[in-house]
C-alpha positions, -999 to +999 in steps of 0.1 A: +581-254-421+592-253-458+587-281-482+600-286-519+593-307-549+620-333-553+639-336-587+653-367-605+687-363-588+669-370-554+655-401-563+682-425-546+680-405-515+641-408-515+643-442-522+668-449-492+643-433-468+613-452-483+636-485-477+639-478-441+603-467-436+584-495-455+586-533-455+592-548-490+555-555-498+546-518-494+572-505-518+585-512-553+621-523-562+642-492-570+643-497-608+605-497-610+601-466-587+628-449-608+610-457-639+576-444-628+591-413-613+609-406-645+577-411-665+561-384-643+535-408-628+540-392-593+553-362-576+573-362-545+574-333-518+594-330-488+625-318-468+662-324-470+687-321-441+718-299-446+739-326-463+711-329-491+697-362-475+659-366-477+647-367-444+607-364-451+586-371-480+552-374-494+545-390-530+514-380-547+497-397-579+474-373-598+445-397-608+419-375-625+399-358-599+417-375-568+451-375-554+466-409-543+493-407-514+515-436-521+541-430-493+544-407-465+578-411-446+598-393-420+633-403-409+630-423-377+649-400-355+625-372-365+591-388-362+568-375-335+579-337-342+548-327-362+566-331-398+543-358-409+513-338-401+527-306-417+536-325-449+500-340-451+484-305-446+509-290-473+496-316-496+461-311-488+465-274-494+488-276-524+465-300-546+429-289-534+415-323-544+401-353-526+429-376-513+430-414-507+457-435-491+461-472-481+465-482-444+471-513-428+441-533-409+438-520-373+451-552-357+482-540-341+492-510-319+514-494-349+487-497-373+462-481-349+483-454-341+489-448-379+451-446-385+447-422-355+477-400-369+457-397-403+422-390-386+440-362-366+450-349-399+413-348-411+412-381-428+384-408-428+388-446-425+365-466-449+355-499-438+354-515-473+374-544-479+404-536-501+433-557-515+464-541-528+481-558-555+516-567-552+544-543-557+570-568-562+571-602-578+567-629-552+544-609-530+504-617-526+475-593-524+479-573-492+447-566-470+444-529-466+417-503-461+413-469-479+415-436-459+401-406-476+401-366-472+382-345-468+352-370-461+342-406-459+331-422-492+302-443-500+304-478-516+301-465-552+327-440-547+350-467-532+345-489-563+356-459-584+387-451-562+396-489-560+394-494-597+414-463-605+442-472-583+442-508-596+442-497-632+463-467-630+490-474-602+491-511-600+489-520-638+528-517-642+531-548-622+505-572-633+528-593-655 
C-alpha cells in the first residue's frame, strides 16, 4: 500500500475524516487544527480515494527524540482491511524513532479492541495514570493511558513523555 504526505490543500478533507472518527473531546476545533498544521507542528500521512477524499490518515508530531501519534483514522467502510496496521508500520519505518500515543482506558469492548490492535502492531500499554489536557474549551481532563513503541517505558521515561506532550502539544489551549 502506498501512502503520501498530505499538504495544506488536504486539511479540510483530513478534518472531515477526523470528525467522523473521533468524539469532540479527542480533537481540536477546525481552526486550531489548521493553525497548528500550517505552523508545521505535525505531519499527516495517509491515503486518498480516486476523488481526492482522505480515507486514511496518521498525524505525527516530532518532539525531540520521540514521535507522538495524535490521530490514526480510517474511513469507517474501510476499517478491518489492514490499512491502519500498514499505516502504523509505515510511520514506524519512516520515522525510525520511539513512538507514543494516547488510548482510552480498557473499560469497554471498543477500547480493549483498540489497545489489542496497537499491541498487535508492536506497541506496549503502559499502566501509568495519564490525563490528557482538554483540546477544546468546555472539556475537562480526559483519563487515558500511553502506549509506546518499540518498548514499554519506565516511570522516569513516562514523566518525560508526559511533560513533553503537555508542554509541546497541549500548551496552545491552556488559556
